[in-house]
N, CA, C and O atoms as a printed pandas DataFrame, in Angstrom:
     atom_number atom_name residue_name chain_id  residue_number  x_coord  y_coord  z_coord
0              1         N          MET        A               1  115.667   87.104  121.577
1              2        CA          MET        A               1  114.889   87.710  122.637
2              3         C          MET        A               1  115.848   88.519  123.512
3              4         O          MET        A               1  116.869   87.994  123.958
4              5         N          ASN        A               2  115.536   89.766  123.757
5              6        CA          ASN        A               2  116.353   90.578  124.648
6              7         C          ASN        A               2  115.716   90.602  126.038
7              8         O          ASN        A               2  114.679   89.977  126.264
8              9         N          LYS        A               3  116.341   91.326  126.966
9             10        CA          LYS        A               3  115.882   91.305  128.355
10            11         C          LYS        A               3  114.468   91.867  128.508
11            12         O          LYS        A               3  113.663   91.307  129.253
12            13         N          SER        A               4  114.154   92.960  127.817
13            14        CA          SER        A               4  112.811   93.539  127.968
14            15         C          SER        A               4  111.744   92.599  127.406
15            16         O          SER        A               4  110.638   92.530  127.940
16            17         N          GLN        A               5  112.067   91.880  126.339
17            18        CA          GLN        A               5  111.126   90.898  125.796
18            19         C          GLN        A               5  110.961   89.728  126.767
19            20         O          GLN        A               5  109.860   89.204  126.940
20            21         N          LEU        A               6  112.063   89.326  127.396
21            22        CA          LEU        A               6  111.999   88.260  128.393
22            23         C          LEU        A               6  111.113   88.680  129.565
23            24         O          LEU        A               6  110.279   87.901  130.026
24            25         N          VAL        A               7  111.291   89.892  130.038
25            26        CA          VAL        A               7  110.476   90.402  131.147
26            27         C          VAL        A               7  109.002   90.397  130.766
27            28         O          VAL        A               7  108.158   89.974  131.556
28            29         N          ALA        A               8  108.689   90.866  129.561
29            30        CA          ALA        A               8  107.296   90.896  129.112
30            31         C          ALA        A               8  106.712   89.488  129.041
31            32         O          ALA        A               8  105.561   89.274  129.419
32            33         N          ASP        A               9  107.501   88.526  128.558
33            34        CA          ASP        A               9  107.027   87.145  128.447
34            35         C          ASP        A               9  106.826   86.528  129.829
35            36         O          ASP        A               9  105.832   85.840  130.064
36            37         N          VAL        A              10  107.759   86.769  130.738
37            38        CA          VAL        A              10  107.627   86.257  132.101
38            39         C          VAL        A              10  106.384   86.859  132.760
39            40         O          VAL        A              10  105.629   86.155  133.431
40            41         N          ALA        A              11  106.178   88.157  132.567
41            42        CA          ALA        A              11  105.003   88.821  133.146
42            43         C          ALA        A              11  103.713   88.175  132.660
43            44         O          ALA        A              11  102.794   87.938  133.444
44            45         N          GLN        A              12  103.652   87.895  131.371
45            46        CA          GLN        A              12  102.444   87.292  130.804
46            47         C          GLN        A              12  102.245   85.866  131.303
47            48         O          GLN        A              12  101.148   85.505  131.729
48            49         N          ARG        A              13  103.305   85.049  131.254
49            50        CA          ARG        A              13  103.185   83.640  131.638
50            51         C          ARG        A              13  102.907   83.457  133.126
51            52         O          ARG        A              13  102.207   82.521  133.513
52            53         N          ALA        A              14  103.450   84.347  133.972
53            54        CA          ALA        A              14  103.283   84.211  135.417
54            55         C          ALA        A              14  102.168   85.099  135.960
55            56         O          ALA        A              14  101.957   85.163  137.171
56            57         N          ASP        A              15  101.462   85.776  135.076
57            58        CA          ASP        A              15  100.377   86.679  135.460
58            59         C          ASP        A              15  100.869   87.698  136.490
59            60         O          ASP        A              15  100.279   87.869  137.558
60            61         N          LEU        A              16  101.978   88.374  136.130
61            62        CA          LEU        A              16  102.581   89.404  136.978
62            63         C          LEU        A              16  102.587   90.730  136.233
63            64         O          LEU        A              16  102.442   90.767  135.012
64            65         N          SER        A              17  102.756   91.807  136.970
65            66        CA          SER        A              17  102.976   93.091  136.308
66            67         C          SER        A              17  104.392   93.075  135.727
67            68         O          SER        A              17  105.238   92.288  136.150
68            69         N          LYS        A              18  104.636   93.948  134.760
69            70        CA          LYS        A              18  105.975   94.010  134.178
70            71         C          LYS        A              18  107.000   94.464  135.214
71            72         O          LYS        A              18  108.152   94.031  135.181
72            73         N          VAL        A              19  106.590   95.323  136.122
73            74        CA          VAL        A              19  107.500   95.780  137.186
74            75         C          VAL        A              19  107.915   94.598  138.057
75            76         O          VAL        A              19  109.096   94.437  138.363
76            77         N          MET        A              20  106.956   93.777  138.455
77            78        CA          MET        A              20  107.259   92.618  139.287
78            79         C          MET        A              20  108.097   91.596  138.504
79            80         O          MET        A              20  109.036   91.018  139.050
80            81         N          ALA        A              21  107.765   91.376  137.249
81            82        CA          ALA        A              21  108.533   90.439  136.425
82            83         C          ALA        A              21  109.969   90.933  136.259
83            84         O          ALA        A              21  110.900   90.127  136.251
84            85         N          GLN        A              22  110.162   92.245  136.127
85            86        CA          GLN        A              22  111.508   92.825  136.036
86            87         C          GLN        A              22  112.297   92.515  137.303
87            88         O          GLN        A              22  113.480   92.182  137.231
88            89         N          LYS        A              23  111.653   92.623  138.459
89            90        CA          LYS        A              23  112.307   92.317  139.729
90            91         C          LYS        A              23  112.685   90.843  139.799
91            92         O          LYS        A              23  113.758   90.496  140.294
92            93         N          VAL        A              24  111.802   89.974  139.304
93            94        CA          VAL        A              24  112.070   88.532  139.313
94            95         C          VAL        A              24  113.266   88.206  138.418
95            96         O          VAL        A              24  114.169   87.481  138.834
96            97         N          VAL        A              25  113.279   88.730  137.207
97            98        CA          VAL        A              25  114.372   88.469  136.268
98            99         C          VAL        A              25  115.681   89.020  136.829
99           100         O          VAL        A              25  116.704   88.336  136.800
100          101         N          ASP        A              26  115.656   90.248  137.338
101          102        CA          ASP        A              26  116.860   90.841  137.917
102          103         C          ASP        A              26  117.362   90.033  139.111
103          104         O          ASP        A              26  118.567   89.832  139.258
104          105         N          ALA        A              27  116.455   89.572  139.957
105          106        CA          ALA        A              27  116.839   88.770  141.124
106          107         C          ALA        A              27  117.475   87.452  140.684
107          108         O          ALA        A              27  118.460   87.007  141.273
108          109         N          PHE        A              28  116.911   86.828  139.648
109          110        CA          PHE        A              28  117.476   85.580  139.130
110          111         C          PHE        A              28  118.898   85.813  138.632
111          112         O          PHE        A              28  119.808   85.055  138.968
112          113         N          ILE        A              29  119.090   86.851  137.838
113          114        CA          ILE        A              29  120.413   87.143  137.285
114          115         C          ILE        A              29  121.415   87.428  138.395
115          116         O          ILE        A              29  122.536   86.921  138.359
116          117         N          GLU        A              30  121.029   88.229  139.375
117          118        CA          GLU        A              30  121.927   88.560  140.486
118          119         C          GLU        A              30  122.261   87.324  141.323
119          120         O          GLU        A              30  123.392   87.172  141.785
120          121         N          THR        A              31  121.289   86.451  141.515
121          122        CA          THR        A              31  121.517   85.231  142.282
122          123         C          THR        A              31  122.506   84.317  141.563
123          124         O          THR        A              31  123.401   83.757  142.196
124          125         N          VAL        A              32  122.355   84.162  140.260
125          126        CA          VAL        A              32  123.283   83.340  139.481
126          127         C          VAL        A              32  124.685   83.959  139.531
127          128         O          VAL        A              32  125.665   83.244  139.738
128          129         N          LYS        A              33  124.788   85.269  139.343
129          130        CA          LYS        A              33  126.089   85.939  139.394
130          131         C          LYS        A              33  126.757   85.756  140.751
131          132         O          LYS        A              33  127.953   85.473  140.820
132          133         N          ALA        A              34  125.996   85.917  141.828
133          134        CA          ALA        A              34  126.556   85.767  143.177
134          135         C          ALA        A              34  127.029   84.329  143.421
135          136         O          ALA        A              34  128.092   84.113  144.003
136          137         N          SER        A              35  126.250   83.367  142.982
137          138        CA          SER        A              35  126.630   81.962  143.167
138          139         C          SER        A              35  127.885   81.627  142.387
139          140         O          SER        A              35  128.784   80.969  142.911
140          141         N          LEU        A              36  127.957   82.071  141.146
141          142        CA          LEU        A              36  129.147   81.803  140.343
142          143         C          LEU        A              36  130.352   82.540  140.911
143          144         O          LEU        A              36  131.468   82.022  140.879
144          145         N          GLY        A              37  130.137   83.736  141.429
145          146        CA          GLY        A              37  131.219   84.480  142.064
146          147         C          GLY        A              37  131.778   83.757  143.273
147          148         O          GLY        A              37  132.959   83.897  143.592
148          149         N          ALA        A              38  130.945   82.988  143.942
149          150        CA          ALA        A              38  131.363   82.180  145.090
150          151         C          ALA        A              38  131.800   80.786  144.645
151          152         O          ALA        A              38  132.032   79.912  145.480
152          153         N          ARG        A              39  131.912   80.577  143.349
153          154        CA          ARG        A              39  132.323   79.298  142.734
154          155         C          ARG        A              39  131.356   78.163  143.062
155          156         O          ARG        A              39  131.762   77.012  143.223
156          157         N          GLU        A              40  130.059   78.508  143.159
157          158        CA          GLU        A              40  129.025   77.507  143.379
158          159         C          GLU        A              40  128.254   77.315  142.081
159          160         O          GLU        A              40  127.921   78.290  141.406
160          161         N          ASP        A              41  127.971   76.082  141.732
161          162        CA          ASP        A              41  127.163   75.791  140.549
162          163         C          ASP        A              41  125.699   76.110  140.817
163          164         O          ASP        A              41  125.232   76.016  141.952
164          165         N          VAL        A              42  124.986   76.483  139.774
165          166        CA          VAL        A              42  123.540   76.676  139.839
166          167         C          VAL        A              42  122.940   75.612  138.934
167          168         O          VAL        A              42  123.089   75.674  137.714
168          169         N          ILE        A              43  122.267   74.643  139.524
169          170        CA          ILE        A              43  121.737   73.498  138.780
170          171         C          ILE        A              43  120.222   73.608  138.704
171          172         O          ILE        A              43  119.539   73.596  139.728
172          173         N          LEU        A              44  119.707   73.712  137.500
173          174        CA          LEU        A              44  118.268   73.764  137.259
174          175         C          LEU        A              44  117.913   72.497  136.481
175          176         O          LEU        A              44  118.079   72.442  135.262
176          177         N          VAL        A              45  117.430   71.494  137.185
177          178        CA          VAL        A              45  117.175   70.183  136.589
178          179         C          VAL        A              45  116.259   70.324  135.373
179          180         O          VAL        A              45  115.199   70.946  135.441
180          181         N          GLY        A              46  116.692   69.734  134.268
181          182        CA          GLY        A              46  115.930   69.777  133.030
182          183         C          GLY        A              46  116.272   70.975  132.169
183          184         O          GLY        A              46  116.083   70.932  130.953
184          185         N          PHE        A              47  116.772   72.043  132.771
185          186        CA          PHE        A              47  117.130   73.246  132.011
186          187         C          PHE        A              47  118.624   73.297  131.746
187          188         O          PHE        A              47  119.050   73.400  130.596
188          189         N          GLY        A              48  119.427   73.226  132.812
189          190        CA          GLY        A              48  120.871   73.254  132.625
190          191         C          GLY        A              48  121.605   73.650  133.877
191          192         O          GLY        A              48  121.008   73.850  134.935
192          193         N          THR        A              49  122.924   73.763  133.741
193          194        CA          THR        A              49  123.794   74.075  134.860
194          195         C          THR        A              49  124.695   75.248  134.508
195          196         O          THR        A              49  125.379   75.242  133.485
196          197         N          PHE        A              50  124.684   76.258  135.378
197          198        CA          PHE        A              50  125.633   77.356  135.289
198          199         C          PHE        A              50  126.795   76.979  136.194
199          200         O          PHE        A              50  126.579   76.579  137.338
200          201         N          SER        A              51  128.020   77.097  135.704
201          202        CA          SER        A              51  129.184   76.741  136.506
202          203         C          SER        A              51  130.359   77.628  136.113
203          204         O          SER        A              51  130.253   78.447  135.200
204          205         N          THR        A              52  131.482   77.455  136.813
205          206        CA          THR        A              52  132.701   78.173  136.474
206          207         C          THR        A              52  133.775   77.173  136.098
207          208         O          THR        A              52  133.731   76.010  136.502
208          209         N          ALA        A              53  134.740   77.640  135.319
209          210        CA          ALA        A              53  135.860   76.794  134.915
210          211         C          ALA        A              53  137.125   77.636  134.886
211          212         O          ALA        A              53  137.093   78.810  134.516
212          213         N          GLN        A              54  138.227   77.037  135.275
213          214        CA          GLN        A              54  139.524   77.705  135.264
214          215         C          GLN        A              54  140.112   77.604  133.857
215          216         O          GLN        A              54  140.174   76.517  133.283
216          217         N          ARG        A              55  140.536   78.720  133.313
217          218        CA          ARG        A              55  141.217   78.725  132.013
218          219         C          ARG        A              55  142.685   79.011  132.286
219          220         O          ARG        A              55  143.009   79.986  132.964
220          221         N          LYS        A              56  143.574   78.176  131.769
221          222        CA          LYS        A              56  145.008   78.310  131.998
222          223         C          LYS        A              56  145.561   79.517  131.241
223          224         O          LYS        A              56  144.997   79.967  130.244
224          225         N          ALA        A              57  146.680   80.020  131.748
225          226        CA          ALA        A              57  147.406   81.070  131.027
226          227         C          ALA        A              57  147.940   80.461  129.732
227          228         O          ALA        A              57  148.270   79.277  129.676
228          229         N          ARG        A              58  148.019   81.292  128.694
229          230        CA          ARG        A              58  148.492   80.767  127.414
230          231         C          ARG        A              58  149.121   81.888  126.600
231          232         O          ARG        A              58  149.041   83.063  126.959
232          233         N          ILE        A              59  149.734   81.504  125.519
233          234        CA          ILE        A              59  150.325   82.466  124.597
234          235         C          ILE        A              59  149.374   82.627  123.414
235          236         O          ILE        A              59  148.962   81.646  122.796
236          237         N          GLY        A              60  149.034   83.875  123.112
237          238        CA          GLY        A              60  148.183   84.170  121.967
238          239         C          GLY        A              60  148.949   85.012  120.967
239          240         O          GLY        A              60  150.129   85.299  121.168
240          241         N          ARG        A              61  148.296   85.407  119.904
241          242        CA          ARG        A              61  148.911   86.253  118.887
242          243         C          ARG        A              61  148.002   87.426  118.585
243          244         O          ARG        A              61  146.787   87.266  118.461
244          245         N          ASN        A              62  148.587   88.596  118.467
245          246        CA          ASN        A              62  147.860   89.774  118.024
246          247         C          ASN        A              62  147.552   89.557  116.544
247          248         O          ASN        A              62  148.480   89.427  115.746
248          249         N          PRO        A              63  146.273   89.512  116.152
249          250        CA          PRO        A              63  145.951   89.214  114.749
250          251         C          PRO        A              63  146.424   90.298  113.772
251          252         O          PRO        A              63  146.642   90.023  112.593
252          253         N          ARG        A              64  146.576   91.504  114.259
253          254        CA          ARG        A              64  147.017   92.595  113.387
254          255         C          ARG        A              64  148.516   92.556  113.122
255          256         O          ARG        A              64  148.964   92.758  111.993
256          257         N          THR        A              65  149.297   92.290  114.190
257          258        CA          THR        A              65  150.755   92.334  114.047
258          259         C          THR        A              65  151.398   90.952  114.017
259          260         O          THR        A              65  152.528   90.806  113.550
260          261         N          GLY        A              66  150.693   89.941  114.508
261          262        CA          GLY        A              66  151.252   88.597  114.579
262          263         C          GLY        A              66  152.175   88.404  115.776
263          264         O          GLY        A              66  152.725   87.319  115.965
264          265         N          LYS        A              67  152.350   89.454  116.590
265          266        CA          LYS        A              67  153.233   89.395  117.743
266          267         C          LYS        A              67  152.622   88.530  118.849
267          268         O          LYS        A              67  151.428   88.622  119.136
268          269         N          ALA        A              68  153.463   87.686  119.464
269          270        CA          ALA        A              68  153.008   86.833  120.562
270          271         C          ALA        A              68  152.735   87.684  121.798
271          272         O          ALA        A              68  153.426   88.671  122.052
272          273         N          LEU        A              69  151.707   87.285  122.570
273          274        CA          LEU        A              69  151.397   87.978  123.812
274          275         C          LEU        A              69  150.877   86.979  124.827
275          276         O          LEU        A              69  150.302   85.948  124.482
276          277         N          LYS        A              70  151.097   87.315  126.089
277          278        CA          LYS        A              70  150.647   86.435  127.164
278          279         C          LYS        A              70  149.193   86.736  127.484
279          280         O          LYS        A              70  148.800   87.894  127.622
280          281         N          ILE        A              71  148.408   85.687  127.599
281          282        CA          ILE        A              71  147.017   85.804  128.023
282          283         C          ILE        A              71  146.942   85.193  129.414
283          284         O          ILE        A              71  147.270   84.022  129.604
284          285         N          ALA        A              72  146.516   85.979  130.369
285          286        CA          ALA        A              72  146.505   85.544  131.768
286          287         C          ALA        A              72  145.477   84.438  132.009
287          288         O          ALA        A              72  144.501   84.292  131.273
288          289         N          ALA        A              73  145.731   83.674  133.056
289          290        CA          ALA        A              73  144.756   82.675  133.495
290          291         C          ALA        A              73  143.493   83.408  133.934
291          292         O          ALA        A              73  143.554   84.553  134.381
292          293         N          ALA        A              74  142.354   82.743  133.803
293          294        CA          ALA        A              74  141.088   83.383  134.159
294          295         C          ALA        A              74  140.067   82.337  134.564
295          296         O          ALA        A              74  140.196   81.154  134.247
296          297         N          ILE        A              75  139.063   82.798  135.263
297          298        CA          ILE        A              75  137.925   81.944  135.587
298          299         C          ILE        A              75  136.783   82.398  134.705
299          300         O          ILE        A              75  136.472   83.588  134.651
300          301         N          LYS        A              76  136.155   81.460  134.011
301          302        CA          LYS        A              76  135.077   81.823  133.093
302          303         C          LYS        A              76  133.776   81.147  133.512
303          304         O          LYS        A              76  133.766   80.100  134.159
304          305         N          ALA        A              77  132.682   81.790  133.116
305          306        CA          ALA        A              77  131.356   81.220  133.371
306          307         C          ALA        A              77  131.018   80.251  132.250
307          308         O          ALA        A              77  131.368   80.477  131.092
308          309         N          ARG        A              78  130.335   79.172  132.604
309          310        CA          ARG        A              78  129.923   78.175  131.620
310          311         C          ARG        A              78  128.448   77.854  131.818
311          312         O          ARG        A              78  127.904   78.007  132.912
312          313         N          PHE        A              79  127.816   77.407  130.743
313          314        CA          PHE        A              79  126.448   76.898  130.831
314          315         C          PHE        A              79  126.393   75.601  130.062
315          316         O          PHE        A              79  126.852   75.520  128.923
316          317         N          SER        A              80  125.836   74.598  130.682
317          318        CA          SER        A              80  125.645   73.307  130.044
318          319         C          SER        A              80  124.152   73.013  130.011
319          320         O          SER        A              80  123.508   72.931  131.057
320          321         N          ALA        A              81  123.606   72.856  128.819
321          322        CA          ALA        A              81  122.168   72.628  128.663
322          323         C          ALA        A              81  121.768   71.264  129.212
323          324         O          ALA        A              81  122.489   70.279  129.046
324          325         N          GLY        A              82  120.623   71.219  129.861
325          326        CA          GLY        A              82  120.071   69.979  130.383
326          327         C          GLY        A              82  119.334   69.204  129.301
327          328         O          GLY        A              82  119.115   69.710  128.200
328          329         N          LYS        A              83  118.961   67.992  129.616
329          330        CA          LYS        A              83  118.332   67.095  128.653
330          331         C          LYS        A              83  117.045   67.667  128.064
331          332         O          LYS        A              83  116.859   67.624  126.847
332          333         N          LYS        A              84  116.154   68.201  128.899
333          334        CA          LYS        A              84  114.883   68.717  128.392
334          335         C          LYS        A              84  115.087   69.936  127.507
335          336         O          LYS        A              84  114.370   70.107  126.522
336          337         N          LEU        A              85  116.062   70.793  127.845
337          338        CA          LEU        A              85  116.356   71.947  126.999
338          339         C          LEU        A              85  116.922   71.500  125.661
339          340         O          LEU        A              85  116.551   72.030  124.614
340          341         N          LYS        A              86  117.810   70.536  125.696
341          342        CA          LYS        A              86  118.376   70.011  124.445
342          343         C          LYS        A              86  117.280   69.433  123.560
343          344         O          LYS        A              86  117.272   69.650  122.348
344          345         N          GLU        A              87  116.361   68.701  124.168
345          346        CA          GLU        A              87  115.267   68.110  123.394
346          347         C          GLU        A              87  114.349   69.184  122.819
347          348         O          GLU        A              87  113.829   69.025  121.714
348          349         N          ALA        A              88  114.146   70.266  123.551
349          350        CA          ALA        A              88  113.259   71.342  123.100
350          351         C          ALA        A              88  113.820   72.093  121.900
351          352         O          ALA        A              88  113.057   72.605  121.081
352          353         N          VAL        A              89  115.142   72.166  121.785
353          354        CA          VAL        A              89  115.746   72.924  120.681
354          355         C          VAL        A              89  116.390   72.036  119.625
355          356         O          VAL        A              89  116.984   72.540  118.672
356          357         N          ARG        A              90  116.282   70.747  119.781
357          358        CA          ARG        A              90  116.914   69.823  118.833
358          359         C          ARG        A              90  116.332   70.020  117.435
359          360         O          ARG        A              90  115.121   70.149  117.255
360          361         N          PHE        A              91  117.213   70.038  116.476
361          362        CA          PHE        A              91  116.809   70.153  115.076
362          363         C          PHE        A              91  117.130   68.846  114.386
363          364         O          PHE        A              91  118.274   68.393  114.404
364          365         N          ASP        A              92  116.144   68.248  113.789
365          366        CA          ASP        A              92  116.324   67.002  113.077
366          367         C          ASP        A              92  116.102   67.274  111.596
367          368         O          ASP        A              92  114.963   67.400  111.148
368          369         N          ASP        A              93  117.197   67.365  110.833
369          370        CA          ASP        A              93  117.076   67.714  109.417
370          371         C          ASP        A              93  116.477   66.584  108.582
371          372         O          ASP        A              93  116.204   66.773  107.397
372          373         N          ARG        A              94  116.275   65.444  109.168
373          374        CA          ARG        A              94  115.619   64.342  108.437
374          375         C          ARG        A              94  114.100   64.510  108.422
375          376         O          ARG        A              94  113.395   63.788  107.717
376          377         N          ALA        A              95  113.605   65.468  109.205
377          378        CA          ALA        A              95  112.148   65.639  109.348
378          379         C          ALA        A              95  111.487   66.225  108.125
379          380         O          ALA        A              95  110.266   66.150  107.991
380          381         N          GLY        A              96  112.247   66.797  107.244
381          382        CA          GLY        A              96  111.483   67.363  106.171
382          383         C          GLY        A              96  112.226   67.946  105.085
383          384         O          GLY        A              96  111.632   68.450  104.131
């Protein structure tokens, strides 16, 4: 599902116009980005948690040349799925 499909689905489920649903989706994305930028977690009970994590500096290798290179420390965004989301997408290969 891409963003325009998400907007269309939100519009249908929430009985909104696509323009209004676009504003809602954009506002959600901007709010999550702003919170993570301020190093605040966004916790949506049952769905999951958006958070940040510090990644240490390390030595990597250029795959083309094999030459070692320094990779700087960075802060990365993370998402951890909540229990209800995990249950909704769980695949049980014993089912059939």
